[in-house]
C-alpha positions as CSV (number, residue, x, y, z in Angstrom):
1,M,102.2,-7.9,49.6
2,G,101.7,-11.2,51.2
3,L,98.4,-12.9,51.3
4,F,97.7,-12.0,54.9
5,S,99.9,-8.9,55.4
6,F,97.0,-6.6,55.0
7,F,95.6,-7.8,58.3
8,H,98.4,-5.9,60.0
9,L,97.5,-2.5,58.5
10,P,96.5,0.3,60.8
11,K,92.9,0.1,61.9
12,T,92.2,3.6,60.5
13,V,92.6,2.4,56.9
14,P,89.2,2.7,55.1
15,L,88.0,-0.7,54.1
16,K,85.1,-1.8,51.9
17,L,83.6,-5.3,51.5
18,V,82.4,-6.2,48.0
19,L,80.1,-9.1,47.5
20,Y,78.7,-10.6,44.4
21,L,75.5,-12.7,44.4
22,D,75.1,-15.0,41.4
23,I,72.7,-17.9,40.8
24,G,73.4,-21.3,42.4
25,R,75.4,-22.8,45.2
26,G,79.1,-21.9,45.2
27,N,78.9,-19.2,42.6
28,S,79.1,-16.1,44.8
29,R,82.3,-14.3,45.7
30,G,83.6,-11.5,47.9
31,A,86.6,-9.2,48.3
32,V,88.1,-7.1,51.1
33,V,89.1,-3.7,49.5
34,E,91.4,-1.0,50.9
35,M,91.0,2.5,49.6
36,R,94.3,4.1,48.7
37,D,94.0,7.7,47.6
38,G,90.5,7.0,46.3
39,K,91.6,3.9,44.3
40,P,90.5,0.5,45.4
41,Y,93.2,-2.0,46.2
42,I,91.9,-5.6,46.5
43,L,93.6,-7.2,49.4
44,Y,91.9,-10.5,49.6
45,T,89.3,-12.4,47.6
46,V,87.1,-15.5,48.4
47,L,85.3,-17.5,45.7
48,G,82.5,-19.7,46.6
49,E,83.3,-23.4,46.2
50,Q,82.6,-24.3,42.6
51,N,79.5,-26.3,42.3
52,I,77.9,-26.9,38.9
53,S,74.2,-27.3,39.3
54,D,71.8,-29.1,37.0
55,G,70.5,-25.8,35.8
56,D,66.9,-26.1,37.1
57,Q,67.3,-25.4,40.8
58,K,63.9,-24.4,42.3
59,D,65.2,-22.2,45.1
60,T,68.1,-20.3,43.5
61,L,68.0,-17.5,46.1
62,T,68.4,-19.9,49.1
63,T,71.4,-21.6,47.5
64,A,72.9,-18.3,46.4
65,L,72.6,-16.8,49.9
66,S,74.0,-20.0,51.4
67,S,77.0,-19.6,49.1
68,L,77.4,-15.9,50.1
69,E,77.3,-16.7,53.8
70,Q,80.0,-19.3,53.3
71,V,82.1,-16.6,51.6
72,L,81.6,-14.2,54.5
73,D,82.3,-17.0,57.0
74,H,85.6,-17.8,55.2
75,I,86.7,-14.2,55.4
76,A,85.7,-14.0,59.0
77,R,87.6,-17.2,59.9
78,I,90.8,-16.1,58.3
79,L,90.6,-12.8,60.1
80,D,89.9,-14.6,63.3
81,K,93.0,-16.8,62.8
82,T,95.2,-13.8,62.4
83,N,93.7,-12.1,65.5
84,S,92.3,-9.4,63.2
85,K,88.6,-10.1,63.4
86,D,87.9,-6.5,64.1
87,M,89.1,-5.6,60.6
88,L,85.8,-7.0,59.2
89,L,83.9,-4.8,61.7
90,A,86.0,-1.9,60.5
91,A,84.6,-2.0,56.9
92,D,82.7,1.2,56.4
93,E,80.4,-0.1,53.7
94,V,79.4,-3.3,52.1
95,Y,78.4,-3.4,48.4
96,C,76.3,-6.3,47.3
97,I,76.3,-6.6,43.5
98,L,73.4,-8.6,42.0
99,A,73.6,-10.6,38.9
100,A,70.5,-11.3,36.7
101,P,67.8,-12.3,37.2
102,Y,67.6,-10.8,40.7
103,Y,66.7,-7.4,39.3
104,L,65.1,-5.5,36.5
105,S,66.3,-2.1,35.3
106,H,65.4,0.7,33.0
107,T,66.8,4.2,32.2
108,T,64.4,7.1,31.8
109,L,65.6,10.2,29.9
110,I,64.0,13.4,31.2
111,H,64.4,16.4,28.9
112,H,63.7,20.0,29.8
113,K,64.0,22.9,27.4
114,S,63.2,26.5,27.9
115,E,63.5,29.8,25.9
116,K,64.9,31.4,29.1
117,E,68.1,30.3,30.8
118,F,67.6,28.5,34.1
119,S,70.0,27.6,36.9
120,I,70.8,24.0,37.4
121,S,70.7,23.0,41.1
122,P,69.9,19.8,43.1
123,H,66.5,21.3,43.9
124,F,65.8,22.0,40.2
125,I,66.8,18.5,39.1
126,D,64.8,17.0,42.0
127,S,61.7,19.0,40.8
128,L,62.1,17.6,37.3
129,L,62.3,14.1,38.6
130,K,59.3,14.5,40.9
131,V,57.2,15.8,38.0
132,E,58.3,12.9,35.7
133,K,57.7,10.4,38.4
134,K,54.2,11.7,39.1
135,N,53.2,11.7,35.5
136,T,54.8,8.6,34.1
137,L,56.3,6.3,36.7
138,P,53.1,4.6,38.0
139,A,52.3,3.0,34.7
140,H,55.9,2.0,34.0
141,E,56.4,0.8,37.5
142,I,53.8,-1.9,37.1
143,E,55.8,-3.3,34.2
144,L,59.2,-2.8,36.0
145,V,58.1,-4.2,39.3
146,G,55.6,-7.0,38.4
147,E,53.6,-8.8,40.9
148,N,56.2,-9.0,43.7
149,G,55.9,-5.4,44.8
150,A,59.7,-4.9,44.3
151,T,61.5,-2.0,45.7
152,V,62.5,0.6,43.1
153,H,65.9,2.1,43.5
154,E,66.5,5.4,41.6
155,R,69.9,6.8,40.6
156,I,71.0,9.8,38.5
157,I,73.6,8.4,36.2
158,D,74.1,11.4,34.0
159,I,73.2,15.0,33.4
160,K,73.7,16.6,30.0
161,I,73.7,20.3,29.3
162,N,72.9,21.2,25.7
163,G,73.5,17.6,24.8
164,Y,76.9,17.3,26.4
165,H,77.9,15.4,29.6
166,V,79.0,17.7,32.4
167,S,80.8,16.2,35.4
168,N,79.6,18.9,37.8
169,P,76.5,20.6,36.3
170,Y,75.3,22.3,39.5
171,G,75.6,26.1,39.5
172,K,75.6,26.3,35.7
173,T,72.9,27.9,33.6
174,S,71.4,26.5,30.4
175,T,68.3,26.4,28.2
176,D,68.5,22.6,27.7
177,V,69.1,19.8,30.1
178,T,68.7,16.0,30.0
179,V,68.7,13.9,33.1
180,S,69.3,10.1,32.9
181,A,67.5,8.4,35.7
182,F,68.4,4.7,36.2
183,R,65.7,2.7,38.0
184,T,66.1,-0.8,39.4
185,S,63.5,-3.0,40.8
186,I,64.5,-5.7,43.3
187,D,62.3,-8.0,45.3
188,P,62.4,-6.7,48.9
189,V,62.8,-10.3,50.1
190,I,66.2,-10.3,48.3
191,I,67.3,-7.1,49.9
192,Q,66.2,-8.1,53.4
193,S,67.9,-11.5,53.0
194,L,71.1,-9.9,51.9
195,V,71.2,-7.4,54.7
196,S,70.4,-10.1,57.3
197,T,73.2,-12.3,55.9
198,V,75.7,-9.5,56.1
199,R,74.6,-8.4,59.5
200,K,75.8,-11.7,60.9
201,F,79.3,-10.5,60.3
202,T,79.4,-6.7,60.3
203,P,77.2,-3.8,61.1
204,A,78.4,-1.7,58.1
205,H,75.9,-0.1,55.8
206,V,74.8,-2.4,53.0
207,S,74.2,-1.1,49.5
208,V,72.5,-3.4,47.0
209,E,73.1,-2.5,43.3
210,P,72.7,-4.3,40.0
211,L,75.7,-5.6,38.1
212,S,74.7,-3.7,34.9
213,L,75.0,-0.4,36.8
214,A,78.2,-1.3,38.5
215,A,79.8,-2.3,35.2
216,F,78.6,0.8,33.4
217,I,80.0,3.2,36.1
218,A,83.3,1.2,36.2
219,L,83.6,1.1,32.4
220,R,82.5,4.5,31.2
221,N,85.6,6.3,32.2
222,R,87.8,3.6,30.7
223,V,86.0,3.8,27.3
224,D,85.1,7.5,27.3
225,A,86.1,7.9,23.7
226,E,83.2,5.7,22.7
227,A,79.7,7.2,22.9
228,D,78.0,3.9,21.9
229,F,78.9,0.4,23.0
230,L,77.6,-2.9,24.4
231,F,78.9,-4.7,27.4
232,M,78.0,-8.2,28.4
233,T,78.5,-10.4,31.5
234,I,78.7,-14.1,31.3
235,G,77.3,-15.4,34.6
236,S,77.2,-18.9,35.9
237,E,73.7,-19.5,34.5
238,I,72.7,-16.3,32.8
239,S,74.3,-13.8,30.4
240,E,73.2,-10.2,30.4
241,V,73.9,-7.6,27.7
242,S,73.6,-3.8,28.2
243,L,73.3,-1.0,25.6
244,V,75.0,2.3,26.0
245,R,74.2,5.2,23.6
246,N,75.5,8.7,23.8
247,H,77.4,7.7,27.0
248,T,74.2,6.7,28.7
249,L,73.2,3.2,29.9
250,L,69.8,2.6,28.3
251,E,68.7,-1.0,28.7
252,T,69.8,-4.4,29.9
253,V,68.4,-7.7,28.9
254,S,69.4,-11.2,29.9
255,F,69.1,-14.8,28.5
256,P,69.4,-18.2,30.2
257,Y,72.8,-19.3,28.9
258,G,75.9,-18.9,31.0
259,K,79.2,-20.5,31.7
260,Y,77.8,-23.6,33.3
261,S,75.3,-24.0,30.5
262,L,78.2,-24.5,28.2
263,V,79.8,-26.9,30.6
264,R,76.6,-29.0,31.0
265,Y,76.2,-29.1,27.2
266,I,79.7,-30.4,26.7
267,A,79.3,-33.0,29.5
268,Q,76.1,-34.3,27.9
269,K,77.5,-34.5,24.4
270,M,80.7,-36.2,25.6
271,G,79.0,-38.5,28.1
272,T,81.0,-37.3,31.1
273,T,80.6,-35.4,34.4
274,N,80.2,-31.6,34.6
275,E,83.5,-31.4,36.5
276,D,85.3,-33.3,33.8
277,A,83.8,-31.2,31.1
278,L,84.9,-28.0,32.9
279,A,88.4,-29.4,33.2
280,R,88.5,-30.3,29.4
281,L,87.2,-26.8,28.5
282,G,89.9,-25.3,30.7
283,L,92.6,-27.4,28.9
284,Y,91.1,-26.5,25.5
285,H,91.1,-22.8,26.5
286,D,94.8,-23.0,27.5
287,K,95.6,-24.9,24.4
288,K,96.9,-27.9,26.4
289,L,94.3,-30.4,25.3
290,A,95.7,-33.4,23.3
291,E,94.8,-33.1,19.5
292,P,92.5,-36.1,19.4
293,E,90.5,-34.8,22.4
294,R,90.5,-31.3,20.9
295,A,89.2,-32.5,17.5
296,K,86.4,-34.3,19.4
297,L,85.5,-31.3,21.5
298,E,85.5,-28.6,18.9
299,P,82.3,-29.6,17.0
300,F,80.4,-29.5,20.3
301,I,81.7,-26.1,21.1
302,K,80.6,-24.9,17.7
303,E,77.1,-26.3,18.4
304,A,77.0,-24.5,21.7
305,Q,78.2,-21.4,20.0
306,A,75.2,-21.5,17.6
307,E,72.8,-21.8,20.4
308,W,74.4,-19.0,22.5
309,L,74.4,-16.6,19.5
310,A,70.7,-17.4,18.8
311,Y,69.9,-16.3,22.4
312,L,72.1,-13.2,21.9
313,E,70.4,-12.3,18.6
314,R,66.9,-12.4,20.2
315,S,68.2,-10.3,23.1
316,L,69.7,-7.7,20.9
317,I,66.4,-7.4,18.9
318,S,64.5,-6.8,22.2
319,L,67.2,-4.4,23.4
320,T,66.7,-1.7,20.7
321,E,64.1,-0.6,18.1
322,E,66.9,0.6,15.9
323,T,68.2,-1.4,12.9
324,S,71.7,-1.8,14.3
325,V,73.6,-2.0,17.5
326,P,77.1,-0.7,18.4
327,P,79.8,-3.1,17.1
328,D,82.0,-2.5,20.2
329,L,81.4,-5.2,22.8
330,Y,83.1,-5.3,26.2
331,L,83.0,-8.8,27.7
332,L,83.1,-9.6,31.4
333,V,83.7,-13.3,31.9
334,D,85.7,-15.6,34.3
335,T,89.3,-15.9,33.4
336,D,89.3,-19.7,32.9
337,L,87.0,-19.6,29.8
338,K,87.4,-16.0,28.7
339,D,89.0,-16.8,25.3
340,I,86.3,-19.3,24.4
341,F,83.5,-16.8,25.0
342,S,85.4,-14.1,23.3
343,E,85.8,-16.2,20.2
344,I,82.1,-17.1,20.3
345,S,81.0,-13.4,20.6
346,A,83.3,-12.4,17.8
347,A,82.2,-15.2,15.5
348,H,81.5,-14.2,11.9
349,G,78.4,-15.6,10.3
350,F,76.4,-14.2,13.2
351,A,72.7,-14.6,12.1
352,S,71.7,-10.9,12.6
353,Q,73.8,-9.3,9.9
354,T,71.5,-6.3,9.9
355,L,72.1,-5.7,13.6
356,V,75.9,-6.2,13.4
357,P,76.9,-6.1,9.7
358,N,80.6,-6.7,10.2
359,G,80.5,-8.7,13.5
360,F,81.5,-7.5,17.0
361,R,84.8,-5.9,17.9
362,V,85.2,-7.8,21.2
363,S,87.4,-6.4,24.1
364,L,87.9,-8.4,27.2
365,V,87.5,-6.5,30.5
366,D,90.8,-7.4,32.0
367,T,93.8,-6.1,33.9
368,A,94.9,-3.9,31.1
369,L,91.5,-2.1,30.7
370,L,91.1,-1.6,34.4
371,A,94.7,-0.9,35.4
372,D,94.0,2.7,36.2
373,S,90.9,2.1,38.3
374,V,91.7,-1.0,40.5
375,S,94.6,-3.0,41.7
376,F,95.1,-6.5,43.1
377,S,97.5,-7.7,45.7
378,L,100.4,-9.6,44.0
379,D,99.2,-12.9,45.6
380,I,95.6,-12.4,44.4
381,R,94.3,-13.8,41.1
382,F,92.6,-11.2,38.9
383,D,88.8,-11.5,39.0
384,T,86.8,-9.4,36.5
385,I,83.6,-9.3,38.4
386,L,85.3,-8.3,41.7
387,A,87.4,-5.8,39.9
388,I,84.4,-4.1,38.4
389,S,82.5,-4.2,41.7
390,A,85.5,-2.7,43.6
391,S,85.9,0.0,41.1
392,F,82.2,0.8,41.3
393,A,82.4,0.8,45.2
394,A,85.1,3.5,45.0
395,A,83.2,5.7,42.5
396,A,79.7,5.2,43.7
397,K,79.4,8.1,46.1
398,E,80.5,10.6,43.5
399,A,79.1,8.9,40.4
400,L,75.6,8.1,41.7
401,P,73.8,10.9,43.4
402,E,70.6,9.5,44.8
403,M,67.4,10.8,43.4
404,Y,65.7,10.7,46.8
405,P,67.0,9.9,50.2
406,E,66.6,6.2,51.1
407,N,66.2,4.5,54.4
408,K,69.6,3.1,55.3
409,A,69.6,-0.6,56.0
């Protein structure tokens, strides 16, 4: 399929718009997605113009929203040039996926056991959630929300009967049920700003969700043989790592070291610009860097590796009270530096030998892993974050029953 051929598709084709909000100017991205028999097909992607900040921007939300608006404007202008501007208006839903630190999240496990069998219904699950919310949420909500009065989104991500996941639990009877309730707090200013930005281009309904939830939903069917694992996203400025145990997303923590942190570190050590450092890292990644330059660069990468792993170790300690974490780590990172971060993550000599005794078994989230859940047009370069987001958008309605009805934006 050619780059613009999708603009000539029938107007009845269901379309979704997927947007990703990261920190900094030029680090957001978007995709136009066509649903084909329930599977997302990414027709077109737009990446914000790459702009490596100095890492200490004071108003990250303003710059990120500016980048996102440029992405939307780029999509709209291309559609306008092909006389297909109404295709953007035809999108039935817009999914805005947020990177850290724009949200906080927590999973609550609600366990109900009875000597007598009970019937599992939406009303029954709703009653369990309401009782739990009344008894325990107010205290935890203070910690989750903080001082900004953030909006708490609530999603049911799993229901287990007698300890086992059941895809359709309603109508069944049991004496033991566990509900996994995923709660996310987002500053209402962020939600309102996102909706206002999208509304300049399309009236479609806007769903705002955290990347950790989107990645979990997209990954869990791909790695369903593994009950326990970690997945980590390397963002532009922040990395976030999530813990999954017994097929349930439990916690996500983040630390301030991302792709551009590495780039700035290399630029400083080599006395060059950020752009030149990124180019050198790209050549190093592709094994095209001349040997003298490679020998000069490698010690600095090793130093950055040590700093990054120190951040990761502290994050893992805060992630769980247990003495170890799962060794299987799924890594979401931009294609241009994926092998560098994969090697860093799998490095032996990792300080916390008690947490990961034999090191991580690192798997890149790539085309092979996601082949059954999302496809890209032949002219479109694979993008891990957009692939995860599109896969989530396709599965969200079935995978995420809402705890309580929410006001639609």
